N, C-alpha and C positions, 0 to 999 in steps of 0.2 A: 479354733478362731471363737472368739466371743461375740455374742450377738447382743446387740441393744434391746432392751425391753421397751415395750409400749405400753402407756398407761392412759386410760379413760377416767375421767373424773366427773361426777356430779355432785353439786351442793345444793341443799334445799333448806329453806328456813321453815320452822314448823312451830305453830303456837302450842307447844306442849313443853313440860320440863325435860330435861335431856335424860334424867332416869327412865321416864315413861318411854322415851322415843329408843332408847338402848334396850329396854325390856321386850318391846315390839320387835325390834331387830333380832334379838337373841332367840326369840320364840319363832323358830324356823319352821316349825310343824303348822304354824298359821300361814305362812306365806302364801300358800295357793288361794286363800280366802281374799287377801289384799293386794298381791303383786300379780298383775295381770299377765306378766311374761311366764309364770310359772304355770305349767301344765299338770305338773305332779311332784309331790316330794315324799320320800320315804325315809323315815328317820326310826331306826330300830330302837334306839335309847328313848327313855321318858325323863322328864324332870329337866334340870338346868343343864344347857349345852355345856360340854367338857371338851377340853383340849384332847386330841387323839381320835375322837369319835368321828364315824364317817356318815354321811348323809346322801342318799341319791336323789338327785333333782333332774327333772325333766322339764325343759323349756320348750315352749312351741317353736317349731321349724329347726330345732337343734337335737341331736342324739343325746340320750340321758347321760349324765356324767356323776361320778362319784367324788364328792369333796371331803377333805379331811380338815377338821377344825385345827388351827394352828395357834390361836388364840382368843381367850374370852376374858373380858374384864368390865368393868363398870361403864366404859365408854362404847362398847359393842363387842365386835369380834372379827376375825379373819380366818379365811380358809382356803385350801388349795385343789386344785385338780390337776391331772395330768392327761393328756392325750400325745399320740405319736408327734414329737417335735416340738411341743408346746407345754409350758407348765403355765397355768392360770391362777392368779391370785386375787381372791375378792376381799376387800378391807372395807369393814363397815364402821365408821367412827361418828359419835355425837358429841357435841360440846354445848354447854350452855352459853346463851348470848345474852340473857336478862331474865328477869322474874317470869317464870312460867314460858319461856321461849329457849329454842335451841336451834342449831343447825346441824344437820347430817351431811357427812362427805362419804360418798360411795364412790369406791375406786376399782377397777378391773385392770389387772395388769398381766400382759403377756410376755413371757420370757422364752427363749429357745431359738433353734435354727428356724422353724417355721412360724414364729411370731410375727414377723413382717407380712408374709402371704397370708395369715389368717387375718391380720388387721385389714389388709387391702381387700379382701373378699367379704369380711364379716363386720367392718367397722361401724357401718350405718345401722346395722342390726344391733351391734353392742350398745352404740349410743341410744338407740330407741329403746332397748331393754333397760338401761340404766335410768332413762326418764320414767319409763312405767314403773320402775321400783321406786324412786325417789317420790313420785305423785301418789302412789299407793301408801307408802310410809307416812307421807303427810297427812293423808286422809285418815288413816287408822290411828295414828298416835293423837291426831286431834280429836277424833271421835273418842277415843279411849279418855282421854283427859278431861273431856266435857262431862263424862258420866259422874 
């Protein structure tokens, strides 16, 4: 039986160039500084984020999860994590909207037999954490761009 995935999206306009916003997103080691949902992040690698590497992410009120990077490019990155019955994909994309302006789209997709129950129990928290990530990203990228 195939289960339908559930996706949450959050878009945010940012007064910073797309390249700067994507750089902030790809620097996952810095997330605990600007993303209020992140309690701890352990990245064994250093340097540029690469496909295939794993990152351990602990968010408040949630168990730690290991994310595997599946895409990295000039627009952002994607990664996946699995737990019993749920495969979670986080996609972080940035596009320019004008001179010195951009739009970031943050997507969290749940797939698998427990995707729907997970969404029912945790949908409010997922939306809240996407809002926290979007707001923190906007502030961090705009602050970096103003320097």
